[in-house]
C-alpha angles and dihedrals in degrees: 000000000000117000120192121194110177099285099356121086125180131174123206123196123197117197100190095073110247124057114261090227130051124236092263092052091047092050092048089051092049092049089050092051092047091049092050091048091050090047091050092049090048092050092049090052092050091051090048090050094045092053097044116118114238136188094230136033094255133027114259117268123232090217111113096018 
């Protein structure tokens, strides 16, 4: 069963015939993996933003523009 998540592709082969998980379980696993990938990307963005050099102490605000 091929699974494609943006740039990651994985193929799983089951030799005993039926899948060991039902469709609902597979969907739940896929949703969990997608959430973890999203959380990992968001954490990476937060780290990049927090370590970015700026000219002022706080980023400029769009209020009053």
